[in-house]
C-alpha positions in Angstrom: 2.5 -59.1 -48.1 5.8 -60.3 -46.5 6.0 -57.1 -44.5 2.4 -57.7 -43.2 3.4 -61.2 -42.0 6.4 -59.9 -40.2 4.3 -57.3 -38.4 1.8 -60.1 -37.3 4.6 -62.4 -36.1 6.2 -59.6 -34.1 2.8 -58.7 -32.5 2.3 -62.3 -31.5 5.8 -62.5 -30.0 5.2 -59.3 -27.9 1.8 -60.6 -26.8 3.4 -63.9 -25.6 6.1 -62.0 -23.7 3.5 -59.8 -22.0 1.4 -62.8 -20.9 2.8 -64.7 -18.0 2.7 -68.5 -17.9 2.0 -70.1 -14.5 2.3 -73.7 -13.4 0.4 -75.0 -10.4 3.5 -74.4 -8.2 3.7 -70.8 -9.4 0.1 -70.1 -8.5 0.6 -71.6 -5.0 3.8 -69.7 -4.4 2.2 -66.4 -5.4 -0.9 -67.0 -3.3 1.3 -67.8 -0.3 3.4 -64.7 -0.7 1.2 -61.8 -1.9 -2.5 -62.7 -1.5 -4.8 -60.9 0.9 -5.4 -64.1 2.7 -1.6 -64.5 3.2 -1.5 -60.9 4.7 -4.3 -61.8 7.1 -2.4 -64.9 8.2 0.8 -62.9 8.7 -1.0 -60.3 10.8 -2.6 -63.0 12.9 0.7 -64.6 13.5 2.3 -61.3 14.4 -0.5 -60.5 16.8 -0.1 -63.9 18.5 3.7 -63.3 18.9 3.2 -59.9 20.6 0.5 -61.3 22.8 3.0 -64.0 23.9 5.7 -61.3 24.5 3.2 -59.4 26.6 2.4 -62.5 28.7 6.0 -63.1 29.4 6.5 -59.6 30.8 3.9 -60.4 33.6 6.6 -62.5 35.4 9.4 -59.9 35.1 10.1 -57.2 37.6 8.4 -53.9 36.8 9.7 -50.4 37.7 6.9 -48.0 38.0 6.9 -44.2 38.5 3.6 -42.8 39.9 2.4 -39.6 41.5 0.9 -39.4 45.0 -2.6 -38.9 43.8 -3.0 -35.6 45.7 -4.1 -32.4 44.0 -1.0 -30.7 42.7 -2.2 -27.1 43.4 -5.3 -25.8 45.2 -6.4 -22.2 45.6 -10.1 -22.0 46.8 -12.4 -21.9 49.7 -12.6 -25.4 51.1 -14.6 -27.1 53.8 -12.4 -27.6 56.8 -13.4 -29.5 60.0 -12.2 -27.9 63.2 -10.9 -29.8 66.3 -14.2 -29.2 68.1 -16.1 -30.8 65.2 -17.4 -27.6 63.7 -17.0 -26.8 60.0 -15.5 -23.7 58.6 -14.9 -22.6 55.0 -11.4 -21.3 54.7 -9.3 -20.1 51.8 -6.7 -22.7 50.8 -3.6 -21.8 48.8 -1.4 -24.9 48.7 1.1 -26.7 46.5 1.3 -30.5 47.2 3.2 -32.6 44.6 4.3 -36.1 45.2 6.2 -38.9 43.4 6.8 -42.5 44.0 9.1 -45.1 42.4 8.8 -48.8 43.0 10.3 -52.1 41.9 7.5 -54.7 41.7 7.9 -58.5 41.4 5.1 -61.0 41.2 5.7 -64.6 42.5 3.7 -66.9 40.3 3.7 -70.0 42.6 2.1 -68.2 45.6 0.3 -65.4 43.7 2.2 -62.9 45.8 3.3 -59.4 44.8 6.4 -57.9 46.5 7.5 -54.4 45.8 10.3 -52.1 47.0 9.4 -48.5 47.0 10.6 -45.0 47.8 8.6 -41.8 47.5 8.7 -38.0 48.2 5.9 -35.6 49.0 6.2 -31.8 49.3 3.7 -29.5 51.0 3.7 -25.8 50.8 1.0 -23.4 52.2 1.4 -20.0 50.6 -1.0 -18.4 53.0 0.8 -19.4 56.2 4.2 -19.5 54.5 4.7 -23.1 55.7 6.4 -25.9 53.8 7.5 -29.4 54.7 8.9 -32.6 53.0 7.6 -36.1 53.7 9.2 -39.2 52.3 9.4 -42.9 52.5 13.1 -43.5 52.4 12.5 -47.2 51.8 9.5 -49.4 52.0 9.0 -53.1 51.3 5.4 -54.1 50.6 3.8 -57.5 50.3 0.3 -58.3 48.9 -1.0 -61.8 49.3 -4.4 -63.0 48.2 -5.6 -65.9 50.3 -7.7 -68.8 48.9 -8.0 -66.9 45.6 -7.7 -67.7 41.9 -4.0 -67.6 40.9 -4.1 -66.2 37.3 -0.3 -66.2 37.0 -0.1 -69.9 37.5 -2.8 -70.7 35.0 -1.4 -68.3 32.4 1.9 -70.1 32.8 0.2 -73.3 31.7 -2.0 -71.9 28.9 -0.1 -69.0 27.2 2.8 -71.2 25.8 0.3 -73.6 24.4 -1.7 -70.8 22.8 1.5 -69.4 21.2 2.5 -72.8 19.9 -1.0 -73.3 18.6 -0.8 -69.9 16.7 2.4 -71.1 15.0 0.8 -74.3 13.9 -2.3 -72.4 12.8 -0.2 -70.2 10.6 1.3 -73.2 8.9 -2.2 -74.6 8.4 -3.4 -71.3 7.0 -0.6 -71.4 4.5 -1.7 -74.8 3.4 -5.3 -73.7 3.2 -4.2 -70.9 1.0 -2.4 -73.4 -1.3 -5.5 -75.6 -1.3 -7.8 -72.7 -2.3 -5.3 -71.5 -4.9 -5.3 -75.0 -6.5 -9.1 -74.9 -6.6 -9.1 -71.5 -8.4 -6.2 -72.8 -10.6 -8.3 -75.6 -12.0 -11.3 -73.3 -12.4 -9.3 -71.3 -14.9 -7.7 -74.4 -16.4 -11.1 -76.0 -17.0 -12.2 -72.8 -18.7 -9.1 -72.8 -20.8 -9.7 -76.4 -21.9 -13.3 -75.7 -22.6 -12.3 -72.8 -24.8 -9.8 -74.9 -26.7 -12.4 -77.7 -27.1 -15.0 -75.2 -28.4 -12.6 -73.5 -30.8 -11.5 -76.9 -32.1 -15.1 -78.0 -32.6 -16.0 -74.8 -34.4 -13.2 -75.3 -36.9 -14.2 -79.0 -37.5 -17.9 -78.2 -37.6 -17.3 -75.4 -40.1 -15.4 -77.8 -42.4 -18.1 -80.5 -42.0 -20.9 -77.9 -42.8 -19.2 -76.9 -46.0 -18.8 -80.5 -47.0 -22.4 -81.2 -46.2 -23.4 -78.1 -48.3 -21.5 -79.5 -51.2 -23.2 -82.9 -50.9 -26.6 -81.2 -50.6 -25.9 -79.2 -53.7 -25.2 -82.4 -55.8 -28.1 -84.2 -54.2 -26.2 -86.8 -52.1 -27.6 -85.7 -48.7 -30.9 -84.5 -47.4 -31.8 -81.0 -46.1 -32.5 -82.5 -42.7 -28.9 -83.6 -42.4 -27.6 -80.3 -43.6 -29.7 -78.5 -41.0 -28.4 -80.8 -38.3 -24.8 -80.0 -39.2 -25.6 -76.3 -39.3 -27.2 -76.5 -35.8 -24.1 -78.3 -34.5 -22.0 -75.5 -35.9 -24.2 -72.8 -34.3 -24.0 -74.7 -30.9 -20.2 -74.9 -31.1 -20.0 -71.1 -31.8 -22.2 -70.5 -28.8 -19.9 -72.8 -26.7 -17.0 -70.6 -27.7 -18.7 -67.5 -26.4 -19.7 -69.2 -23.2 -16.2 -70.5 -22.7 -14.7 -67.1 -23.2 -17.0 -65.6 -20.6 -16.2 -68.5 -18.1 -12.5 -68.0 -18.7 -12.7 -64.3 -18.0 -14.7 -64.8 -14.8 -12.6 -67.6 -13.4 -9.4 -65.7 -14.3 -10.7 -62.7 -12.3 -11.3 -65.0 -9.3 -7.8 -66.4 -9.5 -6.1 -63.1 -10.2 -7.9 -61.6 -7.2 -7.0 -64.5 -4.9 -3.3 -64.4 -6.0 -3.1 -60.6 -5.5 -2.2 -59.9 -9.1 -2.9 -56.6 -10.8 -6.1 -56.4 -12.7 -4.4 -55.9 -16.1 -1.9 -58.7 -15.7 -2.6 -61.5 -18.2 -1.5 -65.1 -17.7 -1.8 -68.6 -19.1 -1.9 -71.7 -17.0 0.0 -74.9 -17.8 -1.6 -78.3 -17.3 0.1 -80.2 -14.5 2.3 -83.0 -15.9 3.5 -85.8 -13.6 1.7 -86.2 -10.3 3.7 -86.7 -7.1 4.6 -90.3 -6.5 4.6 -91.3 -2.9 3.3 -93.9 -0.5 1.3 -93.0 2.6 -0.3 -95.2 5.2 -3.1 -94.2 7.5 -1.0 -94.7 10.6 1.8 -92.5 9.3 -0.6 -89.7 8.2 -2.3 -89.8 11.6 1.0 -89.7 13.5 2.1 -86.6 11.6 -1.3 -85.0 12.2 -1.0 -85.6 15.9 2.5 -84.1 16.0 1.9 -81.0 14.0 -1.8 -80.0 13.9 -2.9 -77.0 16.0 -6.1 -78.9 17.0 -4.2 -81.5 19.0 -2.6 -79.0 21.3 -5.8 -76.9 21.3 -7.5 -80.0 22.8 -5.0 -79.8 25.7 -5.5 -76.0 26.0 -9.2 -76.3 26.1 -9.1 -78.9 28.8 -6.7 -76.8 30.8 -9.0 -73.7 30.3 -11.9 -75.8 31.6 -9.9 -76.7 34.7 -9.0 -73.0 35.1 -12.6 -72.0 34.9 -13.4 -74.4 37.8 -10.5 -73.0 39.8 -11.6 -69.4 39.1 -15.2 -70.2 40.2 -13.9 -71.6 43.5 -11.3 -69.0 44.1 -13.3 -65.9 43.3 -16.1 -66.7 45.7 -14.0 -65.9 48.8 -12.3 -62.5 48.8 -9.5 -62.5 51.4 -6.5 -60.2 51.0 -3.5 -59.8 53.3 -1.3 -56.7 52.9 1.8 -55.7 54.8 4.6 -53.3 54.7 7.8 -52.4 56.4 10.2 -49.5 55.9 11.4 -46.1 57.2 10.0 -42.6 56.6 10.5 -39.1 57.9 9.5 -35.5 57.6 11.7 -32.4 57.3 12.2 -29.0 55.9 14.5 -30.2 53.2 15.0 -33.4 51.3 18.2 -34.1 53.1 16.3 -34.0 56.5 14.4 -37.1 55.4 17.6 -39.2 55.8 18.4 -38.0 59.3 17.3 -40.6 61.8 14.2 -41.8 59.8 11.4 -43.5 61.8 10.3 -47.0 61.3 7.1 -47.5 59.3 5.2 -50.7 59.3 1.6 -51.9 58.8 -0.5 -55.1 58.4 -3.9 -55.1 56.8 -6.3 -57.9 56.4 -9.4 -57.6 54.3 -12.0 -60.2 53.6 -15.5 -60.7 52.2 -16.8 -64.2 53.0 -20.4 -65.2 52.5 -21.9 -67.2 55.4 -25.3 -68.0 54.1 -25.6 -68.0 50.3 -28.5 -70.4 49.8 -26.4 -72.7 47.6 -24.9 -70.0 45.3 -21.3 -71.3 45.5 -22.4 -74.9 45.1 -24.4 -74.0 42.0 -21.5 -72.0 40.5 -19.0 -74.8 41.1 -21.4 -77.5 39.7 -22.0 -75.3 36.6 -18.3 -75.0 36.0 -17.8 -78.8 36.5 -20.6 -79.4 34.0 -19.0 -77.1 31.5 -15.7 -79.0 31.9 -17.4 -82.3 31.2 -19.1 -80.9 28.2 -15.7 -79.7 26.9 -14.3 -83.1 27.4 -17.1 -84.7 25.4 -16.8 -82.2 22.6 -13.1 -82.7 22.3 -13.6 -86.5 22.3 -16.0 -86.2 19.3 -13.8 -83.7 17.5 -10.8 -86.1 17.8 -12.9 -88.9 16.3 -14.1 -86.6 13.4 -10.6 -85.4 12.7 -9.2 -89.0 12.6 -11.9 -90.0 10.2 -10.9 -87.0 7.9 -7.3 -88.1 7.8 -8.1 -91.8 7.2 -10.6 -90.9 4.5 -8.1 -88.6 2.8 -5.4 -91.3 2.7 -7.7 -94.1 1.5 -8.9 -92.2 -1.6 -5.3 -91.4 -2.8 -4.7 -94.7 -4.6 -8.1 -94.4 -6.3 -7.5 -90.9 -7.4 -4.1 -91.8 -8.8 -5.6 -94.7 -10.7 -8.4 -92.4 -12.0 -5.8 -90.2 -13.6 -4.2 -93.1 -15.5 -7.6 -94.3 -16.7 -9.0 -91.0 -17.7 -5.7 -90.1 -19.5 -5.9 -93.3 -21.5 -9.6 -92.6 -22.2 -8.8 -89.1 -23.4 -6.3 -90.5 -25.9 -8.6 -93.3 -27.1 -11.6 -90.9 -27.5 -9.5 -88.4 -29.5 -8.3 -91.2 -31.8 -11.8 -92.5 -32.2 -13.1 -89.1 -33.2 -10.3 -88.8 -35.8 -11.3 -92.2 -37.2 -15.0 -91.3 -37.1 -14.3 -88.0 -38.9 -12.4 -89.7 -41.7 -15.1 -92.3 -42.1 -17.7 -89.5 -42.3 -15.7 -87.7 -45.0 -15.8 -90.8 -47.2 -19.4 -91.4 -46.4 -19.1 -94.5 -44.3 -21.0 -93.0 -41.2 -23.7 -90.3 -40.8 -23.5 -87.1 -38.9 -25.3 -88.5 -35.8 -22.5 -91.1 -35.2 -19.9 -88.4 -35.8 -21.5 -86.2 -33.2 -21.6 -89.1 -30.7 -17.8 -89.5 -31.2 -17.4 -85.7 -30.8 -19.2 -85.6 -27.5 -17.3 -88.6 -26.2 -14.0 -86.9 -27.1 -15.1 -83.7 -25.2 -16.3 -85.7 -22.2 -13.1 -87.7 -22.0 -11.0 -84.6 -22.0 -13.1 -83.0 -19.3 -13.0 -86.3 -17.3 -9.2 -86.3 -17.4 -9.1 -82.7 -16.2 -11.6 -83.5 -13.4 -9.4 -86.5 -12.3 -6.3 -84.2 -12.2 -8.3 -81.6 -10.2 -9.5 -84.2 -7.6 -6.0 -85.5 -7.1 -4.3 -82.1 -6.6 -7.0 -80.8 -4.3 -6.8 -84.0 -2.3 -3.0 -83.8 -2.3 -3.0 -80.3 -0.8 -5.8 -81.2 1.6 -3.6 -84.0 2.9 -0.8 -81.5 3.4 -3.1 -79.3 5.3 -4.4 -82.1 7.5 -1.0 -83.4 8.4 1.4 -80.4 7.8 3.7 -82.9 6.1 4.9 -83.2 2.5 4.9 -86.9 1.7 6.4 -86.4 -1.7 9.4 -84.5 -0.3 9.3 -86.3 3.1 9.6 -83.1 5.1 7.6 -81.3 7.7 5.6 -78.2 6.6 5.8 -77.2 10.3 8.3 -79.0 12.5 7.3 -78.8 16.2 10.6 -80.3 17.2 12.6 -77.3 15.9 12.5 -74.5 18.4 12.7 -70.9 17.2 
């Protein structure tokens, strides 16, 4: 018998070691470091970072290597127009490679593109045994759109805001992960408590049923009361089965959200002390304005609306001025290109300007202006809604903290009352109906305390998400004043 007890105790120890114990902070930390939602947030942040890096390269000089665009080699009968205008089909056997290299620099303030280029072209006719080199020894080109939309200027205004917005959004995503993890945490915790309550009630109801059987056998109680006690026992056993199923299902949800392995068992610990801090509406709103992505997104959306108006106006007229200056030459060898090269210059003006458009431009501009006004109205309403969310969240904190104290005391009182009622029942001072009333009140008080804890912790992490500020630690969850 002693050996059997040792084996049982060792099995219990090994099971306890295999089962992890998680606090609410453990669940949040795991969800923020290994969950699928965390990986999505990380990938979105990385994408935003590389988009920003790409944007910055638009303002740096670019060195480009291109070919001339000619056919590299041709051997066929081709249509050749003669000097007198007639057409003859002649056999062509030619080799015509070309390469150009250029240094290109955009100028954001004027929407100008300047480039310095050099290029070489080689032509060889195998039929006539003729070959020649042609090259731009040096060429400086300028491309200047006139009255057009300047994308570089607007990107300079919007792209940094979008990048800052992405960093703040990542911090908000992390707090949203914490908020959701707490919700799943209490789903499992409620199931654990329900199972504990059900198991406790089964044990007590089984004892009471045996006592009531004994009373029935000696004739001191009725069959009706015995059946009532038996029904209560059956219901408590059913509650155990339901609690086990709920615990299994909610554990699966939490395990999946945290990114745990399917076979990993865990036990949750009821949160003890709640964070003690004072927060005012003005302080919370100030932190929200400083840190939330929405507030700089409001500026971005207004700027994008202005950009849309500018694009509508600028894209209606298409005027392009191009010019170039340099030297070029031809020769039998590459070295001949640098012997007394000739000057090369050109100016080209292209435009497409509508004269009579029957009000098309006016309609487009007015539509863009209306869209801008609509954006302003939407942002104004969203600001009001967000302010109300922050203020509401702050106002309920004191109530939630008070509810925890009240429900904790109610849980203790209800449990003590049930013990008293149970003792009075055992000595025959009260009937089974009054005992069941005390039992239900005990269970409701325990669940009420757990609900108060859940409401507080969810509200706590919601406030962190809304303000990106930890009021208990007095620190930023994202500090916009610290530059990376």
